[in-house]
Residue frames as qw, qx, qy, qz and C-alpha x, y, z in Angstrom:
[[0.065, -0.185, -0.793, 0.577, 36.73, 131.24, 98.45],
 [0.214, -0.548, -0.623, -0.516, 32.99, 131.41, 98.45],
 [0.087, -0.171, 0.403, -0.895, 31.52, 134.08, 100.72],
 [0.068, -0.444, -0.878, 0.166, 28.55, 133.18, 102.82],
 [0.136, -0.516, -0.306, -0.788, 25.54, 135.33, 102.19],
 [0.027, -0.003, 0.634, -0.773, 24.14, 136.96, 105.27],
 [0.207, -0.577, -0.765, -0.200, 20.62, 136.49, 106.49],
 [0.223, -0.768, -0.107, -0.591, 18.53, 139.12, 108.19],
 [0.595, -0.747, 0.160, -0.249, 20.07, 139.97, 111.55],
 [0.860, -0.313, 0.306, 0.264, 23.05, 137.63, 111.05],
 [0.344, 0.848, -0.385, -0.120, 26.38, 138.26, 109.47],
 [0.858, 0.247, -0.407, 0.192, 29.35, 136.02, 108.65],
 [0.125, 0.525, -0.558, 0.630, 31.20, 137.71, 111.52],
 [0.681, -0.346, 0.298, -0.572, 28.52, 136.48, 113.94],
 [0.980, 0.082, -0.150, -0.099, 29.00, 132.95, 112.63],
 [0.577, 0.474, -0.502, 0.437, 32.77, 133.25, 113.05],
 [0.166, -0.482, 0.533, -0.675, 32.51, 134.41, 116.67],
 [0.858, -0.195, 0.126, -0.458, 29.93, 131.74, 117.43],
 [0.914, 0.223, -0.324, 0.103, 32.31, 129.07, 116.12],
 [0.336, 0.493, -0.550, 0.585, 35.24, 130.46, 118.12],
 [0.480, -0.441, 0.377, -0.657, 33.13, 130.55, 121.29],
 [0.948, -0.088, -0.012, -0.305, 32.19, 126.90, 120.92],
 [0.821, 0.312, -0.403, 0.255, 35.71, 125.57, 120.41],
 [0.578, -0.774, 0.255, -0.045, 37.67, 124.84, 123.60],
 [0.363, 0.678, -0.637, 0.057, 41.40, 124.36, 123.22],
 [0.891, -0.083, -0.445, 0.026, 42.60, 120.85, 124.08],
 [0.443, 0.228, -0.526, 0.689, 45.39, 122.20, 126.31],
 [0.332, -0.363, 0.212, -0.845, 42.81, 124.18, 128.29],
 [0.868, -0.230, -0.248, -0.365, 40.81, 120.99, 128.85],
 [0.782, 0.047, -0.506, 0.360, 43.92, 119.20, 130.15],
 [0.125, 0.331, -0.408, 0.842, 44.66, 122.14, 132.46],
 [0.614, -0.351, 0.028, -0.707, 41.13, 121.95, 133.86],
 [0.918, -0.132, -0.364, -0.089, 41.48, 118.21, 134.44],
 [0.553, 0.202, -0.521, 0.618, 44.78, 118.80, 136.27],
 [0.189, -0.367, 0.290, -0.864, 43.06, 121.33, 138.50],
 [0.814, -0.297, -0.200, -0.458, 40.35, 118.79, 139.34],
 [0.827, 0.008, -0.500, 0.257, 43.05, 116.39, 140.56],
 [0.387, 0.134, -0.462, 0.787, 44.56, 118.95, 142.95],
 [0.348, -0.484, -0.077, -0.799, 41.30, 120.57, 144.07],
 [0.098, -0.035, 0.813, -0.573, 39.92, 120.07, 147.55],
 [0.624, -0.007, -0.260, -0.737, 36.74, 118.33, 146.42],
 [0.720, -0.060, 0.619, -0.307, 34.63, 115.39, 147.47],
 [0.321, -0.086, 0.846, 0.418, 34.98, 112.49, 144.99],
 [0.344, 0.631, 0.695, 0.000, 31.41, 112.98, 143.76],
 [0.123, 0.915, 0.049, -0.381, 32.02, 116.68, 143.10],
 [0.221, -0.534, 0.632, 0.516, 35.27, 115.88, 141.28],
 [0.380, 0.231, 0.850, 0.281, 33.39, 113.47, 139.01],
 [0.272, 0.830, 0.458, -0.164, 30.81, 116.16, 138.24],
 [0.022, -0.832, 0.277, 0.480, 33.58, 118.59, 137.29],
 [0.309, -0.256, 0.798, 0.450, 35.24, 115.99, 135.06],
 [0.381, 0.510, 0.764, 0.106, 31.94, 115.25, 133.34],
 [0.183, 0.915, 0.206, -0.295, 31.34, 118.96, 132.74],
 [0.149, -0.701, 0.488, 0.497, 34.86, 119.43, 131.35],
 [0.291, -0.129, 0.866, 0.386, 34.67, 116.46, 128.99],
 [0.506, 0.622, 0.515, -0.304, 31.32, 117.41, 127.47],
 [0.522, 0.242, 0.513, 0.637, 31.53, 117.79, 123.71],
 [0.094, 0.803, 0.390, 0.441, 29.38, 120.93, 123.70],
 [0.499, -0.636, -0.199, 0.554, 31.57, 122.77, 126.24],
 [0.334, 0.872, 0.110, 0.340, 32.01, 126.42, 125.23],
 [0.465, 0.342, -0.339, 0.743, 34.86, 128.75, 126.10],
 [0.328, -0.562, 0.135, -0.748, 32.64, 130.73, 128.45],
 [0.893, -0.374, -0.110, -0.227, 31.67, 127.58, 130.32],
 [0.838, 0.107, -0.306, 0.439, 35.31, 126.47, 130.45],
 [0.182, 0.485, -0.297, 0.802, 36.39, 129.81, 131.93],
 [0.608, -0.525, 0.066, -0.592, 33.64, 129.54, 134.54],
 [0.960, -0.183, -0.205, 0.055, 34.82, 126.03, 135.43],
 [0.599, 0.332, -0.335, 0.647, 38.36, 127.39, 135.72],
 [0.178, -0.568, 0.232, -0.770, 37.22, 130.05, 138.18],
 [0.826, -0.416, -0.021, -0.380, 35.33, 127.52, 140.26],
 [0.932, -0.003, -0.249, 0.262, 38.30, 125.14, 140.34],
 [0.383, 0.461, -0.337, 0.726, 40.73, 127.88, 141.29],
 [0.450, -0.596, 0.138, -0.651, 38.50, 128.72, 144.25],
 [0.912, -0.352, 0.080, -0.198, 38.86, 125.20, 145.68],
 [0.721, 0.414, -0.431, 0.349, 42.61, 124.81, 145.22],
 [0.709, -0.534, -0.270, 0.372, 44.72, 124.36, 148.36],
 [0.061, -0.985, 0.150, 0.052, 46.59, 127.40, 149.58],
 [0.640, 0.587, -0.426, 0.254, 50.24, 127.44, 148.51],
 [0.120, -0.600, 0.644, -0.459, 51.65, 127.68, 152.08],
 [0.813, -0.182, 0.399, -0.382, 49.57, 124.65, 153.09],
 [0.923, 0.365, -0.114, -0.041, 51.05, 122.64, 150.24],
 [0.619, 0.547, -0.414, 0.382, 54.71, 123.28, 151.07],
 [0.231, 0.291, -0.628, 0.684, 55.18, 124.08, 154.73],
 [0.397, -0.555, -0.721, 0.118, 53.38, 123.35, 157.97],
 [0.186, -0.858, -0.068, -0.474, 52.00, 126.19, 160.02],
 [0.057, 0.525, -0.619, 0.581, 53.77, 127.22, 163.22],
 [0.707, -0.269, 0.347, -0.555, 51.04, 125.53, 165.24],
 [0.970, 0.163, -0.129, -0.125, 51.40, 122.27, 163.34],
 [0.561, 0.513, -0.526, 0.381, 55.18, 122.40, 163.67],
 [0.210, -0.491, 0.579, -0.616, 55.05, 123.01, 167.42],
 [0.875, -0.133, 0.199, -0.421, 52.59, 120.12, 167.89],
 [0.896, 0.321, -0.300, 0.066, 54.87, 117.83, 165.93],
 [0.303, 0.540, -0.594, 0.514, 57.94, 118.82, 167.99],
 [0.481, -0.391, 0.483, -0.619, 56.05, 118.36, 171.25],
 [0.936, 0.013, -0.117, -0.333, 54.84, 114.96, 170.13],
 [0.893, 0.131, -0.345, 0.256, 58.33, 113.45, 170.47],
 [0.266, 0.504, -0.448, 0.688, 60.13, 115.87, 172.82],
 [0.339, -0.347, 0.451, -0.750, 57.75, 115.87, 175.74],
 [0.836, -0.140, -0.419, -0.325, 56.60, 112.27, 175.80],
 [0.450, -0.595, 0.574, -0.338, 57.09, 110.30, 178.99]]
């Protein structure tokens, strides 16, 4: 194995970390795309997220930032599975108290 000679101010370790930072795992990209589908976003905003995720020069730091932004716009878990008490009472009243 041929060792790379270092230049002033740079070392082979720096090159290694730079390469690792640039590579985004394919599974992580698919996870981000899944989050775009479930996020509470306008269609135009969803397209912008998809474009940012599918960029070839996407770094890990950018991918993590996109993950944070997408997690912020996900629906709340209780809203996904059960209606609130207010919604439930409105629904019951809609067919019980009609004339």
